[in-house]
C-alpha positions in Angstrom: 31.4 12.1 16.0 33.2 11.8 19.3 36.3 14.0 19.9 38.7 13.5 22.8 38.6 16.3 25.2 41.3 17.1 27.7 39.3 15.3 30.4 39.1 12.2 28.1 42.8 12.2 27.6 43.4 12.4 31.3 40.9 9.7 32.2 42.0 7.3 29.4 45.7 8.2 29.0 47.1 4.8 30.0 44.6 3.0 27.8 45.3 5.3 24.8 49.0 4.5 25.2 48.3 0.8 24.9 49.4 -0.9 21.7 46.4 -1.3 19.4 44.3 1.4 21.0 45.5 4.9 20.5 43.2 7.9 20.2 41.4 6.4 17.2 40.7 3.3 19.2 39.5 5.3 22.2 37.1 7.2 20.0 35.7 3.8 18.7 35.2 2.6 22.3 33.4 5.8 23.2 31.1 5.4 20.2 30.4 1.7 20.8 27.4 0.0 22.2 27.9 -3.2 24.1 25.2 -5.4 25.6 25.9 -7.4 28.8 23.5 -10.3 29.4 23.8 -11.4 33.0 25.2 -9.5 36.0 26.6 -12.4 38.0 30.2 -13.8 38.4 31.0 -13.2 34.7 29.0 -10.0 34.2 30.2 -8.2 37.3 33.9 -7.7 36.3 32.9 -7.2 32.6 30.6 -4.4 33.6 33.4 -2.7 35.6 36.0 -2.8 32.9 33.7 -1.9 30.0 32.6 1.1 32.1 36.2 2.0 33.0 37.2 1.7 29.3 34.7 4.3 28.4 32.2 2.3 26.3 29.6 4.8 25.1 26.5 2.8 25.8 26.3 -0.4 27.9 23.1 -2.4 28.1 22.7 -4.6 31.2 20.1 -7.4 31.4 19.2 -9.4 34.5 15.9 -10.4 36.1 17.5 -11.4 39.4 17.9 -9.6 42.7 21.1 -9.6 44.8 21.5 -12.4 47.3 24.1 -12.8 50.0 25.4 -16.0 48.3 26.3 -13.9 45.2 28.8 -11.7 46.9 31.9 -13.9 46.9 32.1 -13.6 43.1 29.6 -11.0 41.9 31.9 -8.1 42.8 29.7 -5.3 41.5 27.1 -6.0 44.2 27.7 -5.1 47.9 26.2 -6.3 51.1 23.7 -3.5 51.4 22.4 -4.3 47.9 20.7 -7.4 49.1 17.2 -8.0 47.6 17.4 -5.1 45.1 17.5 -5.8 41.3 21.0 -6.6 40.0 20.6 -4.1 37.2 19.9 -1.3 39.7 22.9 -2.3 41.9 25.2 -2.6 38.9 24.1 0.7 37.4 24.8 2.6 40.6 28.4 1.3 40.7 29.0 1.9 37.0 27.7 5.5 37.1 29.9 6.1 40.1 32.9 4.8 38.2 32.3 6.7 35.0 29.4 9.2 34.8 29.8 9.7 31.0 28.8 6.1 30.2 25.1 5.7 29.2 23.5 2.7 30.8 20.4 1.0 29.5 18.9 -1.3 32.2 16.6 -4.2 31.4 15.2 -5.9 34.5 13.7 -8.8 32.7 14.4 -12.2 31.3 15.5 -12.7 27.7 13.0 -14.6 25.6 12.6 -15.5 22.0 10.0 -12.7 21.6 12.2 -9.9 23.0 15.9 -10.7 22.5 16.2 -9.7 18.8 14.7 -6.3 19.4 17.1 -5.7 22.3 20.4 -6.9 20.7 19.7 -5.0 17.4 20.7 -1.8 19.1 24.2 -3.0 20.1 27.6 -3.6 18.3 28.7 -6.6 20.5 27.0 -9.0 22.9 28.5 -10.6 26.0 26.8 -13.8 27.1 27.3 -14.0 30.9 24.4 -16.2 31.9 24.5 -19.5 33.8 21.9 -21.7 32.0 22.3 -23.6 28.8 18.8 -22.4 27.7 19.9 -18.8 27.8 23.3 -19.5 26.2 21.7 -21.2 23.2 19.1 -18.5 22.9 21.8 -15.7 22.9 23.9 -17.7 20.4 20.9 -18.2 18.0 19.6 -14.7 18.3 23.0 -13.2 17.6 23.3 -15.5 14.5 20.0 -14.2 13.1 20.8 -10.6 14.0 24.4 -10.9 12.8 25.8 -9.6 16.1 29.2 -10.8 17.3 29.3 -12.2 20.8 31.6 -13.5 23.6 30.6 -16.7 25.4 32.0 -17.9 28.7 31.1 -20.5 31.3 32.5 -21.5 34.7 32.2 -24.4 37.1 34.4 -25.0 40.2 37.9 -23.9 39.3 37.5 -24.2 35.5 36.3 -21.9 32.8 36.1 -21.6 29.1 35.6 -18.8 26.6 35.1 -18.3 22.9 34.1 -15.5 20.5 31.7 -15.9 17.7 31.3 -13.8 14.5 28.0 -15.0 13.0 28.4 -16.3 9.5 32.2 -16.3 9.6 33.3 -18.5 12.6 32.1 -21.5 14.5 29.1 -20.9 16.7 28.1 -22.3 20.1 26.0 -25.0 18.4 29.1 -26.1 16.4 30.5 -27.0 19.8 27.3 -28.2 21.5 24.6 -29.4 19.0 21.8 -28.9 21.5 21.3 -28.0 25.1 21.4 -30.8 27.7 18.3 -31.3 29.8 18.5 -29.1 32.9 16.8 -30.0 36.1 14.5 -27.1 36.8 14.4 -28.1 40.5 18.1 -28.3 41.0 19.5 -25.7 43.4 22.3 -23.7 41.7 23.8 -22.9 45.1 25.0 -26.5 45.3 27.2 -25.9 42.2 30.6 -24.9 43.4 32.3 -21.8 41.9 35.6 -20.4 42.9 35.1 -16.6 42.8 38.4 -15.5 41.0 37.7 -18.1 38.2 34.5 -16.2 37.4 36.4 -12.9 37.5 39.1 -14.0 35.1 36.7 -15.3 32.6 34.5 -12.2 32.8 37.6 -10.0 32.2 38.4 -12.1 29.1 34.9 -11.4 27.8 35.3 -7.7 28.2 38.7 -7.9 26.6 37.2 -9.7 23.6 34.5 -7.0 23.3 37.0 -4.2 23.3 39.4 -5.9 20.9 36.5 -6.3 18.4 35.4 -2.7 18.8 38.9 -1.3 18.3 39.6 -3.5 15.2 42.0 -5.9 16.9 40.1 -8.8 15.4 43.0 -11.1 14.4 43.6 -11.7 18.0 40.0 -12.7 18.9 39.2 -16.1 20.4 37.3 -17.2 17.2 37.3 -20.8 15.9 38.8 -21.9 19.2 37.9 -22.6 22.8 40.2 -21.1 25.5 40.1 -23.6 28.5 41.5 -22.5 31.8 42.1 -24.4 35.0 42.6 -21.7 37.6 43.7 -24.1 40.3 46.6 -25.5 38.3 47.1 -22.4 36.1 47.0 -24.6 33.1 45.4 -23.3 29.9 44.7 -24.8 26.5 43.4 -23.5 23.2 41.3 -26.0 21.4 41.0 -25.3 17.7 37.6 -25.7 16.0 35.9 -24.7 12.8 32.3 -24.2 11.6 30.6 -27.6 11.4 28.9 -28.4 8.1 26.2 -30.3 10.0 25.6 -27.5 12.5 21.8 -27.1 12.9 22.1 -23.3 13.0 25.0 -22.2 10.8 25.7 -25.4 8.8 25.0 -26.1 5.1 21.4 -27.4 5.7 20.3 -25.7 8.9 17.2 -27.1 10.8 17.0 -24.1 13.0 15.6 -21.2 11.0 13.9 -19.2 13.8 14.2 -18.6 17.5 12.5 -21.3 19.6 
């Protein structure tokens, strides 16, 4: 069992003093294992703040390498990281920020035949990917593995976030029954993204993870969608509930395995 040393109390003193954390909460954070899938605009700030908070083990998954077009929003990667794996770039910064955090790097894609084995080791999953295929795969895998997760998405100046507790709250398929057809030949560089919008949504995801780990569950973004317009600074919480006809978590599910 973790115990707070003098060095811990110095490093995390302001966090320990925060309402709802305390020493007991800090110990929970240091014992926790959080998986971050995607190290782009959402995953970059999440990785920094999970590391700074002292999460005991952080898994990072990404099959991509750093590109110059990433850098306006993917703040964990620097100019001299171009063409190296994002997991390698991120791990370097995370270790420099907090050497005590254990980092498990997975330079690979998530697939139906590997995701369950990976997420089974973790307490909470952050879905920070940019394709509907991967978002649905993460949602479904977490449902079958009974792992809580945070979802977020961004486009232009707008973002949305929700937190899912499998078997208890509405899942991603309660919101979107199935993934829209994506154009495999479309160039994602043509899709506009305002950098700070990605940062804000990524920070919300890391906040949700830490709230869950420390037991502040009544304040989670469950059974609701938080919608943010960063340009106008307007926000809206849209209430939702588990759908009886959801193909995954509904009364008569048609999805019984990962596909």
